[in-house]
N, C-alpha and C positions, 0 to 999 in steps of 0.2 A: 215718091219721096218717102223715106222711112218715117214712121210715126215716132215723134220724140218721146211720147209717153211710154213707148216700149223699150227705149234705150236703157241699158244697165250701166249706171255710173259707178266707177270704182272709188271716187272720192267726192264727197259733198262738203263744201265749205259754207258754213253758216256763221253769222255774227254771234259772239259770246257776250251775254249781258248779265249772267248770274253772278252772285257773290263768290261762288266756289266753282271755278271753271277750269280746274286742273284735270287733264285727261291722263290718269296714271297708266292706262294701257298704252297710250301713245308715248308716254315717258319711258316705259319699259322697252318699246320698240326702238328708241333712240339710245339704247345703252351703249352701242358701239361709239356713238358720238361722244358720250360721257368719257369713255376710255381714251378717245382721241384728244379731248380737252385736257385730261390728266397728263398724258404724255407731252402734249404741247407746252403746257404751263411748267411742267417739271424741267423740260429741256430749256425753255426760255429763261427760267429763273437762274439757272446755273451756267448758262452759255457765256463764254468769254470771261470766266472766272478762273483764277489760278488753281484753287483747291476744289472747285466743282462741288459735287454732292457732299464732300467732306464737311462742308459748313453745317450740314444737318446735325453732325455730332459736335462740331467745335462750338457752335453757339450755346447749346444747353450745357456743355461742359464748362465753359467760361462762366456762364450765369450761376451754375451750381457752386463753383469755386468761390465766387464773390459772395453768394448767400452764406456759404459755410464760414467764411472768414468774418464777414460783417455781422450777420444776424446770429450765427451759431457761436463763433468764437468771441467776438467783442460784446454783443448784446446778450448772449446766452439764451436765445429764444427757441432753440431746437428742443425736441422731445428728449427727455433724459432716458438713458438706457439703450439707445440705438445710435449707430454712427451718424453724426450730423451730415456727413456728405451724402449718404443714401437718403436721409430724411428730406433734404432739400432737392435732391435729384428726382425723387418720386413726386413730390409736390409740383416741381417745375415742369415735369413731363406732362402731367395732366393739364396744368394751366396753359402751357404752350400749345397743346392740342386745341384747347377751347378757344384761346385768343386767335389762333390761326384760322379756325372756322369762322370767327366773326370778321376779322380783318380781310380774309380772303373773299368773303361774299359781300362785304359792305359796299363795294363799288361796282357791283355786277352790271347795273344799268349804265352808269356813267362811263366806265372804262370800255364797255363793249357796244356803245351806241352805234358805231359805224358798222359793226358786224350785224347787229340786230336789224339795221335798216336795209340790208341788202338781201338777206336770205331768211327763210322761215325755218325755225326749229323750236321745240319746246324750250322756253326761256329758262325754265327751272333746271335744265341740264347744266347750266353754267355754275350756279352756286353749289349744286351737288358735286360737280367735279372738283371744286375748291375744297370741299369738305373731305373728299377722298384723298386729295393731295396731302392734307394735314394728317390723315390717318396713316398714309404711307410713311410720312416723316416720323410719326409717333412709333410705328413699328421698328424703324431703324434705330431710333433712340432707345427703345426698350431692349434691344440687343446689347447696347452698350451698358444699360442699367444692370442687366443680369450678369454681365462680365464682372462688374464691380461688386454685385451682390455675392457672387460666388467667392470672390477674393476676401471680402469682409467676413463671410461665413466661416471660412477655413483658416484665415490668417489674421484677421483684424478683430479678434475678440476683445483686445484691449481698448478698442474704440466703442464697444457696445455689442450687443447680440442682435441677430436678425433671425426671423423665423416666419415661414409661410403657414397659412391655415386654410380652412375650407372655403373662406371667402374669396380665394383666388378664382374659384369657379364662377363667381358672380362678376368678375372684372369685365368680360365682354359686354354684359348687360349694362354695366356702369359706364363703359366707354360709349356705348350706343346712346345712353342718356345724355352724356356730355355732347355728343355729336348732334343730337336732336336739339338741345338747347342752343348750341352755337349756330346751327343752321337757322333756327327760328329767329334768334336775335339778329343774325347777319342779314337775312332777307327783309326783316322789318327795317333795318337801317338802310339797306340798298333801295328799298321802295321809297323811303322818305327823302333820300338824297336827290331824287329826281326833281324835287321842288326846293329842298333846303340843302344847298351844297355845304353849308357850315358843318353838317353832321359828319361829312367825310373827314373834316379836320379834327372834330371833337372826338371821334370814335377811338382813336389811338390813346388819347388822354383818358377817356372814360374807361377803357379796358384796363389801363394801368391802375387807376383808382379802384376798380373792381377787384384787382388782384390783392390789394392791401386789405380789402374787406373779406378776403378768403384766407383761410389758414395755410398759406403757401410758405411764408417766411417765419411763421411762429406756430406754436402748438396750441390746441384748445385748452390744455391744462393750465397754461398761463392766463388765458381769459377767464377760466372758471375760478381760479384762485384770486383774481383781482376784481372781477366784476361779473357776478352771476347774471345780472340783468343784460349785460352786453352779450353774454353767451347765447341767450335766447335770440337776440337780434342777429347774431352771427349765423344761427341755424336757419334763419329765414332766407339767407343767401342760398339759392339753389345749387351753387357750386361748392358749398362747404362740405356736404355729405359725400359727394363723389371723391373729393380729395382725401377725406378721412378714411373712406373705404379702401381706396388705393393703398394708402400707407398701412392700414391695419392688415390688409390681405398679404402684402409683400414683406412688411417689416415686423408685424405683430405689435405695433405701438398704437396708443390712443384708444378711444372708444367710439363705437358707431351706434346709430339708432335706425332700425328698419323703418320706423314710423317717419322719421325725417327723410330717409331715403325715398320713401313713397311720395312724400311731399315734393321732393325734387323732381321725381319722375312726372307727377301730375303737372307741376309748374312748367316743365320742359315741353310736354305735349300741348299745353295751352298756348305757349309761346310759338310753337311750330304751327299750330292751327291758325293763330292770328296772323303769323307771317305769311302763310300760304294764301290766306284770303286776301290780305293786303297786296301781296305780290300779283295775284291773278287780276286784281282791279287795276293796278298801276301799269302792268305790261300792255294793256290795251291802248293807253294814251301817252306812254312815257316819251315817245318820239316827238311829241308836241312840246314837251317841257324840258327835255335834256339839252 
């Protein structure tokens, strides 16, 4: 009989009991599974719809038109000197990306309990795939944004002027910051919903309130002119600076602060770290509570 002590095992399964038990090497090995989840979710979302993926463009376009008419035309809250349409389209693009990251990952455990109970794979691949779907949608929306940007630049001077600057180079890092924050908040919510189902209902309402605490439908100059104290509170919102940087880089309007941007980055990393720790703890026992 062969001595078992001399056998070479290819895989050793041990219980995980630490606070931070995310195997990033294993997560990278399952990158093909992440790609498959992205394709599956994208196909399922637009299956049996008349317009299909065209809704990726229709939804933000309708929202931008509503914001332009209501908040820009009636309330006059848009930044002066730039086209109101581009002002709201830029802010809505960033916010839609962020809200999609949260809402897409908020029900990770609850909506995939059946799959999680049948086969093993790194559970974090599911929320990561949802964030990547939101990133793909943002990329498509940005193509539409640049078409309108070019039109306003050459033919729409009567509505305001637009100009890009060196901060355009920082946009990938800013979008990564938004992605990290959305993923962190999303997996925190998904972890808590295993015990508190009410959060799944509240998250949509909470994201909507968060939007109005972010300069998406109004400019910071309006806040600064009416309430300097409120301006500081607005800056404490980690999504404020990414929206301002996005508009400043693409439209040349508003003011940005590298210090507050650094604050947003640190806040986002902390939220992601808290979310990953909580996620790693919950995934061990969530099948008993879902």
